[in-house]
C-alpha positions as CSV (number, residue, x, y, z in Angstrom):
1,M,120.8,107.0,121.7
2,K,123.0,108.9,119.3
3,I,124.4,107.4,116.3
4,L,127.8,108.6,116.1
5,L,130.1,109.2,111.8
6,F,133.0,109.1,111.8
7,L,134.2,110.2,108.7
8,A,138.1,111.4,107.3
9,C,139.3,113.7,104.6
10,C,142.6,113.9,102.5
11,L,143.6,117.0,100.8
12,S,146.2,117.1,98.5
13,L,147.4,120.6,97.5
14,S,149.7,122.4,95.4
15,A,152.3,125.0,97.7
16,Q,155.0,127.6,95.8
17,A,156.6,128.6,98.2
18,I,156.8,132.7,97.1
19,Q,160.5,133.0,95.7
20,Q,160.4,129.1,94.8
21,T,162.2,129.2,91.2
22,G,160.9,125.5,90.7
23,G,158.0,122.9,90.2
24,P,154.9,123.4,92.8
25,A,155.6,120.9,95.8
26,T,151.8,119.1,97.0
27,M,151.0,118.9,100.8
28,L,149.4,116.6,102.1
29,V,146.7,117.5,104.7
30,H,143.9,115.5,107.1
31,G,141.1,116.2,108.7
32,E,138.3,114.4,110.4
33,A,134.6,114.5,111.5
34,T,132.4,113.5,114.2
35,V,128.4,113.9,113.6
36,S,126.3,112.6,116.3
37,V,122.2,112.0,114.8
38,E,119.1,110.5,116.8
39,P,118.3,106.8,114.4
40,D,114.9,107.3,113.5
41,I,115.1,103.2,112.4
42,A,115.8,99.9,114.5
43,E,116.7,95.8,113.4
44,I,115.8,92.9,115.7
45,D,117.1,90.0,116.2
46,I,114.5,87.4,117.8
47,G,115.0,84.0,118.8
48,I,112.3,81.3,119.2
49,I,114.2,77.5,121.0
50,T,111.9,74.3,120.8
51,Q,112.3,71.7,122.5
52,G,111.0,67.7,121.3
53,A,111.4,64.1,121.1
54,T,112.5,63.8,117.7
55,S,113.8,66.7,115.3
56,Q,110.5,66.5,113.1
57,A,109.1,67.6,116.6
58,A,111.1,69.8,117.6
59,A,110.9,71.6,113.9
60,D,107.0,70.9,113.8
61,Q,107.0,73.1,117.7
62,N,109.5,75.8,116.1
63,T,107.6,76.0,113.3
64,A,103.6,76.4,115.3
65,K,105.1,78.4,117.9
66,S,107.4,80.9,115.5
67,Q,104.1,81.8,113.9
68,Q,102.5,82.5,116.6
69,V,104.9,84.4,117.3
70,I,105.6,86.8,113.5
71,D,101.6,87.4,113.6
72,R,101.6,88.9,116.8
73,L,104.8,90.8,115.2
74,A,103.1,91.7,112.1
75,A,100.3,93.3,114.3
76,I,102.9,95.9,115.3
77,V,105.3,96.1,111.9
78,P,104.2,95.2,108.2
79,R,105.0,92.0,107.8
80,N,107.5,92.4,104.8
81,T,109.6,93.2,107.7
82,I,109.6,90.4,108.8
83,K,112.1,87.6,107.6
84,T,113.4,84.2,108.8
85,I,117.3,84.5,108.7
86,N,118.0,81.3,110.3
87,L,116.9,78.0,110.6
88,S,118.5,74.9,112.3
89,V,118.2,72.3,114.8
90,N,120.2,70.1,116.9
91,P,120.9,67.0,118.7
92,N,121.2,66.9,122.1
93,Y,123.6,64.5,123.4
94,R,124.1,63.4,127.1
95,Y,127.8,62.1,127.3
96,A,129.3,59.5,129.3
97,K,131.1,59.5,132.2
98,E,132.8,56.1,131.6
99,G,133.9,57.7,127.6
100,G,131.3,55.5,126.2
101,S,129.2,56.3,122.9
102,A,126.7,59.9,123.4
103,V,123.1,59.1,123.8
104,I,120.6,62.0,122.1
105,L,118.2,62.4,124.3
106,G,116.3,65.2,122.1
107,Y,116.7,67.6,119.9
108,T,116.8,71.1,119.6
109,A,115.0,73.9,117.1
110,T,116.2,77.0,116.9
111,N,114.4,80.0,114.2
112,T,115.2,83.4,114.3
113,V,113.5,86.7,112.9
114,R,114.8,89.7,111.6
115,L,112.7,92.6,111.5
116,T,112.8,96.5,111.2
117,L,111.0,98.8,112.8
118,E,110.5,102.6,111.8
119,D,108.7,103.3,114.7
120,L,111.7,103.6,117.8
121,S,109.3,105.2,120.4
122,R,107.5,100.7,120.1
123,L,110.9,98.9,120.9
124,P,109.6,98.3,124.0
125,H,106.1,97.1,122.4
126,L,107.5,95.1,120.1
127,I,109.6,93.5,122.5
128,N,107.2,93.0,125.5
129,T,104.7,91.2,122.5
130,A,107.3,89.0,121.2
131,T,108.4,87.2,124.5
132,Q,104.7,87.6,125.4
133,A,104.4,85.3,122.2
134,G,106.4,82.7,122.8
135,A,109.7,84.3,122.1
136,S,113.6,83.0,123.4
137,N,115.1,85.9,123.2
138,I,116.3,88.7,122.5
139,N,119.8,87.4,120.0
140,R,120.7,91.7,118.5
141,L,119.8,94.8,118.3
142,T,120.4,97.2,115.9
143,F,120.3,101.3,115.8
144,D,120.4,103.1,112.2
145,L,119.1,105.8,109.8
146,K,117.1,105.5,107.1
147,E,118.9,107.6,104.8
148,E,122.7,108.5,106.1
149,K,123.1,111.7,103.3
150,V,122.3,114.7,105.2
151,A,124.6,112.9,108.0
152,R,127.4,111.8,105.7
153,A,127.6,115.7,104.1
154,Q,127.9,116.8,107.3
155,A,130.9,115.1,108.3
156,L,132.4,115.4,104.7
157,A,132.4,119.1,105.1
158,K,133.5,119.4,108.8
159,A,136.1,117.2,107.7
160,A,137.1,119.3,104.5
161,D,137.3,122.4,106.4
162,Q,139.5,121.0,108.9
163,A,142.0,119.8,106.5
164,R,141.7,123.0,105.4
165,S,142.1,124.9,108.0
166,G,145.2,122.7,108.7
167,A,146.7,123.4,105.3
168,D,146.6,127.1,105.5
169,A,148.5,126.9,108.9
170,L,150.8,125.3,107.2
171,A,151.2,126.8,104.3
172,S,151.3,130.6,106.2
173,S,154.5,128.9,108.5
174,L,156.2,127.5,106.2
175,Q,155.4,130.6,104.0
176,L,153.8,128.8,101.0
177,H,151.7,130.0,98.6
178,I,148.2,126.9,97.6
179,G,147.4,126.3,94.6
180,R,144.7,124.4,92.8
181,L,144.2,121.1,95.2
182,V,144.9,118.4,93.3
183,R,143.5,115.1,94.9
184,V,141.1,114.3,98.1
185,E,140.6,111.0,99.2
186,E,137.6,110.2,101.2
187,V,137.8,107.3,104.1
188,Q,135.3,105.0,104.7
189,P,133.1,106.6,107.4
190,V,133.0,104.3,110.7
191,V,129.1,104.1,112.0
192,I,128.8,103.7,115.2
193,S,124.9,102.8,116.6
């Protein structure tokens, strides 16, 4: 699994024609770069679903099962990296075929816990442990970087080099002399994991 970081950089440079007598013109060039890096952190959402005849019964069962899952996960990752991000209790309805009133058959309680894993080699073990402890599903798994500054700096340098090369080629073919840098604009990076 790789994380791709896309960055774009726009340079605005002053340029003068070699024999031009007017003020300096500006040249706008664009450069972009992609840097591919291995992720070093994962974030995973684990769902625990229970059902009960009453909302309280479904919630109580869910609390017990969620605690069991969290306790087992805390043996793998620090407890402070595990947090509940969603908790809901909803009725289960049966709808009459003839358009009568819906009847509540019971309740479903859902708890989603999110955890952060820094040792990616433990991911299969973590998923297996969660499901064995009673987790119903894995809702989301994303990969990221703890620190993206180095990869971002590499992408910016490559984008700036590409923009500068474009400016040099344009200036040469138009017989212009590149002067000072007027403005640099960085486009927000796009990260694909």
